[in-house]
Each structure stands twice: as C-alpha cells, then as structure tokens.
C-alpha positions as CSV (number, residue, x, y, z in Angstrom):
1,M,17.1,41.9,2.1
2,T,13.4,41.0,1.9
3,Q,12.8,37.5,0.5
4,L,10.6,37.4,-2.5
5,P,7.5,35.1,-2.3
6,I,7.6,31.8,-4.2
7,Q,6.1,32.3,-7.6
8,H,4.1,29.6,-9.3
9,T,4.6,30.6,-12.8
10,P,2.8,28.9,-15.7
11,T,5.9,26.9,-16.4
12,I,6.0,25.5,-12.9
13,E,2.3,24.8,-13.0
14,L,2.8,22.9,-16.2
15,L,5.6,20.8,-14.7
16,Y,3.4,19.9,-11.7
17,K,0.5,19.1,-14.1
18,G,2.9,16.8,-15.9
19,Y,3.5,14.8,-12.8
20,A,-0.2,14.5,-12.1
21,D,-0.9,13.4,-15.7
22,R,1.8,10.7,-15.5
23,A,0.9,9.5,-12.0
24,K,0.8,5.8,-11.7
25,D,-2.5,4.1,-10.6
26,F,-2.2,3.8,-6.9
27,R,-4.1,0.4,-7.0
28,R,-1.4,-2.2,-6.8
29,P,-2.8,-5.7,-7.5
30,H,-1.1,-7.3,-4.5
31,L,-0.4,-6.7,-0.8
32,G,3.2,-5.5,-0.8
33,A,6.0,-6.4,1.5
34,S,6.8,-2.7,1.8
35,V,3.6,-2.1,3.7
36,I,3.1,-5.3,5.8
37,G,4.8,-3.6,8.7
38,K,2.1,-0.9,8.9
39,E,0.7,-0.8,12.4
40,C,-3.0,-0.5,11.7
41,P,-4.6,-3.8,10.5
42,R,-7.7,-1.9,9.1
43,A,-5.5,0.5,7.1
44,L,-3.7,-2.5,5.5
45,W,-7.0,-4.2,4.7
46,M,-8.4,-1.0,3.1
47,D,-5.1,-0.5,1.1
48,F,-5.5,-4.0,-0.3
49,R,-9.2,-3.4,-1.0
50,W,-8.5,-0.1,-2.8
51,C,-10.9,1.7,-0.5
52,S,-9.5,5.2,-0.8
53,D,-7.5,7.2,-3.3
54,P,-4.4,8.9,-1.6
55,R,-4.4,11.6,-4.3
56,F,-0.8,12.7,-3.9
57,E,-0.1,16.2,-4.9
58,S,2.4,16.8,-7.7
59,R,5.2,17.9,-5.3
60,I,4.9,14.6,-3.4
61,L,4.9,12.6,-6.7
62,R,8.1,14.4,-7.6
63,L,9.5,13.6,-4.2
64,F,8.8,9.9,-4.8
65,E,10.6,10.1,-8.1
66,S,13.7,11.6,-6.4
67,G,13.6,8.6,-4.0
68,Y,13.5,6.1,-6.8
69,K,16.4,7.9,-8.6
70,E,18.5,7.9,-5.3
71,E,17.9,4.1,-5.0
72,D,19.6,3.6,-8.5
73,R,22.4,6.0,-7.4
74,I,23.1,4.0,-4.2
75,I,23.2,0.7,-6.2
76,E,25.8,2.2,-8.5
77,N,27.7,3.6,-5.6
78,L,27.9,0.1,-4.1
79,R,29.0,-1.4,-7.4
80,S,31.7,1.3,-7.8
81,V,33.5,0.1,-4.7
82,G,33.5,-3.6,-5.8
83,I,30.3,-4.9,-4.2
84,T,28.3,-7.1,-6.5
85,I,24.7,-6.1,-6.7
86,Y,22.0,-8.1,-8.7
87,S,19.1,-5.6,-9.1
88,R,17.3,-6.8,-12.2
89,D,15.9,-10.0,-13.5
90,P,18.3,-11.0,-16.4
91,T,15.4,-12.4,-18.5
92,D,13.4,-9.2,-18.9
93,G,15.2,-6.4,-17.0
94,S,12.4,-6.1,-14.4
95,Q,13.0,-5.8,-10.6
96,I,13.6,-9.0,-8.8
97,N,10.2,-10.1,-7.6
98,F,9.2,-12.6,-4.9
99,N,5.8,-14.1,-3.9
100,E,4.6,-15.7,-0.7
101,E,4.7,-19.5,-1.4
102,E,1.8,-20.4,1.0
103,F,-0.9,-18.2,-0.6
104,G,-1.4,-15.7,-3.4
105,H,-1.7,-11.9,-3.4
106,F,1.3,-11.2,-1.2
107,S,4.5,-10.2,-3.0
108,G,7.2,-7.6,-3.5
109,S,10.3,-6.5,-5.4
110,V,13.7,-6.1,-3.7
111,D,16.1,-3.3,-4.6
112,G,18.8,-5.8,-5.0
113,I,20.7,-8.9,-3.8
114,G,24.4,-8.2,-2.9
115,I,27.6,-9.9,-2.0
116,G,31.0,-8.5,-1.1
117,F,30.2,-6.2,1.8
118,P,33.3,-5.6,3.9
119,E,31.3,-6.6,7.1
120,A,30.8,-10.1,5.6
121,P,32.3,-10.4,2.1
122,K,31.1,-14.0,1.4
123,T,27.5,-13.5,2.6
124,F,24.7,-12.7,0.3
125,H,22.4,-9.8,1.5
126,V,19.1,-8.5,0.6
127,V,19.8,-4.8,-0.3
128,E,17.2,-2.2,0.7
129,C,17.8,1.5,-0.3
130,K,15.9,4.4,1.2
131,T,16.0,8.2,1.5
132,S,15.1,10.2,4.6
133,S,14.6,13.6,6.0
134,K,17.3,14.8,8.5
135,K,15.0,14.4,11.5
136,L,14.2,10.8,10.7
137,Y,17.7,10.1,9.6
138,D,19.1,11.3,13.0
139,K,16.5,9.1,14.8
140,L,17.6,6.2,12.6
141,V,21.3,6.7,13.5
142,K,20.4,6.9,17.2
143,E,17.9,4.0,17.5
144,G,18.5,1.7,14.5
145,V,16.1,0.6,11.8
146,E,14.1,-1.9,13.9
147,K,12.9,0.8,16.3
148,A,13.2,4.0,14.2
149,K,11.7,2.6,11.0
150,N,10.0,-0.7,11.9
151,Q,8.0,-0.8,8.6
152,H,11.3,-1.0,6.7
153,Y,12.6,-3.6,9.2
154,C,9.5,-5.8,8.5
155,Q,9.9,-5.3,4.8
156,M,13.4,-6.7,4.9
157,Q,12.3,-9.6,7.1
158,I,9.8,-10.7,4.4
159,Y,12.4,-10.2,1.6
160,M,14.9,-12.3,3.5
161,R,12.3,-15.0,4.0
162,W,11.4,-15.1,0.3
163,A,15.0,-14.9,-0.9
164,K,16.0,-17.6,1.6
165,L,18.8,-15.4,3.0
166,D,19.6,-14.5,6.6
167,R,21.1,-11.1,6.2
168,A,20.0,-7.7,4.7
169,F,22.0,-4.5,4.2
170,Y,19.9,-1.4,4.8
171,I,21.3,1.9,3.4
172,V,19.7,5.3,3.7
173,C,20.6,8.7,2.2
174,C,19.8,11.8,4.2
175,K,18.0,14.2,1.7
176,D,19.2,17.3,3.6
177,D,23.0,16.7,3.5
178,D,23.6,13.4,1.5
179,R,25.0,11.5,4.5
180,L,24.7,7.7,4.2
181,Y,23.7,5.3,6.9
182,G,24.3,1.6,6.7
183,E,23.1,-1.3,8.9
184,R,23.2,-5.0,8.6
185,V,19.9,-6.7,9.6
186,Y,19.6,-10.4,10.7
187,F,16.7,-12.6,9.7
188,D,14.1,-13.2,12.4
189,K,12.1,-16.3,11.4
190,D,9.5,-15.9,14.1
191,L,8.8,-12.3,13.1
192,S,8.5,-13.3,9.4
193,D,6.0,-16.0,10.3
194,R,3.9,-13.5,12.2
195,L,4.0,-11.1,9.3
196,V,3.0,-13.7,6.8
197,E,0.0,-14.6,9.1
198,K,-0.8,-10.9,9.3
199,G,-0.8,-10.8,5.5
200,R,-3.1,-13.8,5.3
201,R,-5.6,-12.1,7.6
202,V,-5.5,-8.9,5.6
203,I,-6.1,-10.7,2.3
204,Y,-8.7,-13.3,3.3
205,T,-10.8,-11.6,5.9
206,P,-14.0,-10.5,4.1
207,T,-14.7,-7.5,6.4
208,P,-12.6,-4.6,7.7
209,L,-10.1,-5.6,10.4
210,E,-9.7,-3.9,13.7
211,K,-8.6,-0.2,13.7
212,L,-5.6,1.1,15.6
213,G,-7.0,4.5,16.5
214,E,-9.4,5.1,19.4
215,S,-11.2,8.1,18.0
216,S,-11.3,10.2,14.8
217,T,-8.9,12.7,16.5
218,D,-6.3,10.0,17.3
219,F,-2.9,11.2,16.1
220,R,-2.3,7.8,14.5
221,C,-5.2,8.5,12.1
222,K,-4.2,12.0,11.2
223,F,-2.3,11.1,8.0
224,C,-4.1,7.9,7.1
225,D,-5.6,7.8,3.6
226,H,-8.7,6.0,5.0
227,A,-9.4,8.2,8.0
228,D,-12.8,9.6,6.7
229,L,-13.9,6.2,5.5
230,C,-12.8,4.5,8.7
231,W,-14.7,6.9,11.0
232,G,-17.9,6.9,8.9
233,K,-17.5,10.2,7.1
234,S,-17.3,8.9,3.6
235,L,-17.9,5.9,1.4
236,P,-15.2,3.7,-0.3
237,L,-14.3,3.8,-3.9
238,V,-16.3,1.7,-6.2
239,S,-14.4,-1.4,-7.4
240,C,-14.8,-5.1,-7.3
241,R,-12.6,-5.1,-4.2
242,T,-15.2,-3.1,-2.2
243,C,-18.0,-5.3,-3.5
244,A,-19.7,-7.9,-1.2
245,F,-19.7,-10.4,-4.1
246,S,-15.9,-10.5,-4.8
247,T,-13.5,-12.9,-3.2
248,P,-9.6,-13.1,-3.2
249,E,-8.7,-16.7,-4.0
250,V,-5.6,-18.6,-2.7
251,D,-4.2,-19.0,-6.2
252,G,-3.9,-15.2,-6.5
253,T,-7.0,-14.5,-8.5
254,W,-10.2,-12.6,-7.6
255,T,-13.6,-14.2,-8.3
256,C,-17.2,-12.8,-8.6
257,G,-20.0,-14.6,-6.9
258,R,-22.8,-13.1,-8.8
259,G,-24.4,-15.9,-10.9
260,E,-21.8,-18.4,-12.0
261,K,-18.5,-18.0,-10.2
262,K,-15.9,-16.4,-12.5
263,V,-12.4,-15.0,-12.3
264,I,-12.3,-11.1,-12.5
265,S,-9.4,-9.5,-14.4
266,E,-7.4,-6.6,-12.9
267,F,-9.1,-4.2,-15.4
268,E,-12.5,-5.5,-14.4
269,Q,-11.7,-5.1,-10.7
270,K,-10.9,-1.5,-11.2
271,T,-14.0,-0.6,-13.3
272,A,-16.5,-2.8,-11.5
273,C,-20.0,-3.5,-12.9
274,E,-23.5,-2.1,-12.2
275,G,-24.1,-5.1,-10.0
276,H,-21.7,-3.8,-7.4
277,V,-22.9,-3.6,-3.8
278,F,-20.7,-2.3,-1.1
279,I,-19.5,-4.5,1.7
280,P,-22.0,-3.4,4.4
281,D,-19.3,-2.8,7.0
282,L,-18.0,0.0,4.7
283,V,-21.3,1.9,4.7
284,P,-22.0,4.3,7.5
285,L,-25.7,3.3,7.8
286,L,-27.6,0.8,9.9
287,L,-28.0,-2.5,8.1
288,I,-31.6,-3.6,7.8
289,G,-31.2,-6.8,5.7
290,A,-30.3,-8.3,2.3
291,D,-32.0,-10.1,-0.6
292,P,-29.7,-12.8,-1.9
293,E,-31.9,-13.4,-4.9
294,M,-31.9,-9.8,-6.0
295,G,-28.3,-9.3,-4.8
296,T,-29.2,-6.1,-2.9
297,I,-28.6,-4.8,0.6
298,E,-31.0,-2.6,2.5
299,Y,-30.1,0.1,5.0
300,E,-32.0,2.5,7.3
301,G,-34.2,5.0,5.7
302,G,-35.3,2.6,3.0
303,I,-32.0,2.9,1.0
304,I,-31.4,-0.2,-1.0
305,N,-28.0,-0.6,-2.6
306,G,-27.9,-2.8,-5.7
307,P,-29.2,-3.4,-9.3
308,G,-32.6,-1.8,-9.9
309,F,-32.3,0.4,-6.9
310,V,-29.5,2.7,-5.8
311,L,-26.2,2.0,-7.6
312,S,-23.0,2.1,-5.6
313,V,-21.8,5.1,-7.6
314,D,-24.9,7.0,-6.6
315,L,-25.1,5.9,-3.0
316,E,-23.3,8.8,-1.4
317,K,-25.6,11.3,-3.2
318,E,-28.6,9.4,-2.1
319,I,-27.4,9.4,1.5
320,M,-26.9,13.2,1.4
321,K,-30.3,13.7,-0.2
322,R,-32.0,11.7,2.5
323,N,-30.1,13.6,5.2
324,K,-31.3,16.9,3.9
325,Q,-34.9,15.7,3.8
326,S,-34.8,14.4,7.3
C-alpha cells in the first residue's frame, strides 16, 4: 500500500504557530550550568552575550516541551517507588536554584535533590533527568555519561558543587522505546573548579574567546547558532550585551559606561539604546579607530558606527550598500 504524504492541514499549521507565538525568549539573563560543558569557548561567550537568535522551529519547541514533561514524569516515577525527591522551592514553588558564590551571572536550577536510592539509601543526590534518541541512548549505555554526554556530566558537577553534595543520580528516558537508564555520578572537585574558572572567563572577558573550529566548514561548527557570525558572514543582534560600553559586574548586574556609569535592567539590555556601538571584534570589517568623546567606532570604507552616524540597527544594510557600490 502506498504511503500517503504528510499533510500540513490548517489545523496543524495553527498548532505549530501556537508554539511559535508562545516561545520563550531565548535570552536567559545568566550563564547556565546546563551549558558550561559546551566545548567551544567562543560559542559560550556568544550565548552569554545574546549574539544570535537560535530561532527554533515549532517542531523543535514541541520536542523541548516533551522533554520537560518527561522530567516531571520521571520525578513522579521515582517518588512512586519510595525515593524522596525535593524538586521545588517550598516558599514559592519554583525550581531549586543555585548561584556561583564567587561571582555573579553563573547559576542554574536542578531537577531535584533526592534521597532513598537503593544504591545508597542514606545519601542525598542531585537528580538530573533527560530524554534521548535511541542512537544517543545506546551510546550512553555503552560509554557512560562522562564520555557520551560530557555536557550533562559537567552540568551535574556544577550542581553538586553548589548543593554541597558529592553524588548525583542521572536518569535518561529513551524517546524511541521508553527504556530508562540510570547512573550514579561522583563529585570531581578539580573539574568543578576548572568549570567555574571557565565560567568566569566567559562572563568577564570583554571580547570573543577563542573558537573551537578551524574553518567555516568544520563539522563542529555545523549546528552552532553563531556559525555565520563567528566566521564573519553576519552581524550580532543588537542588545546591550553586544555593545562596547556595557560591562558585566561581579555582583551580577550589568552597567553602561556611556556618561555616568549606571546599572542596566534586563529589559533595557534587550532593547538597547541608540547609543549602541558593536564590540569591534564582532564586526567583520577592518577597524580604523575610535572617538571616545563621540562614542563612535570607525571601520574601513569610512563606516562609522555610533550616534550621529550609522546606528547599529542599520550597520548591516550600510555594509551591504557599500559592498554593492565597490
């Protein structure tokens, strides 16, 4: 029997549109523990600086939702067999959140803290729940989380550090057949120290960090949200975090250095002002110079980015215009 083609009816399109309309802002205010294990330092830096919009399609947004729902299901499964799981802050019902004590901007929320696991009934564990495709699940079973999913491994190391625990329980559901995988993870203080220092570099280095890929065709760059920006094919998004005048402070705030130094709210960071000028390292043009008094930066071709000249929101169009004229 011939298989009928998949039909995207108006109803399905409406459902997909609903996911797009309800999509959360991708710009999280902090550097999250869930991403600190990412290999490429520059990609992490660009994540934190809101350089590129991942623009997930609706199907992927729905897939994320399925993963969140599975996390809740796993927590209830654990409770149903007598394992005590603390998954919410009793004061307000929010997820249990931790922050790095040494400096601001680095934080994350655990899926839960649990006790009563048969492997070690009297030991508290950080609980991390995930879902996986069959291919990655089988790799995980064969190699273990440290090798197969190192980013998850690093995430748990940071959570154990913050929660002051020395064990984590990692549990994964295979999306293809509902198999469950469980693994106890031990705290590695040296690794957690290195990850914290990595986070410090990402947050407080004012210019893009080193890139992992060796060329624009490097397979490690293929699925990166920042690939075009990183290899000089596009400009970053306009926000205070891509502006040369903004600074992340140790207390967890951001400040603007235009005029009298002031704290910038999260809303202001996202909208930016007309005084925005790009961090020069993010602009694929030869830097000529800067005028500190005017607060402008000049590039090759007589392009000046800043108030009274080319605004950041218009810079890409100006570059294209100059390229066509040359």
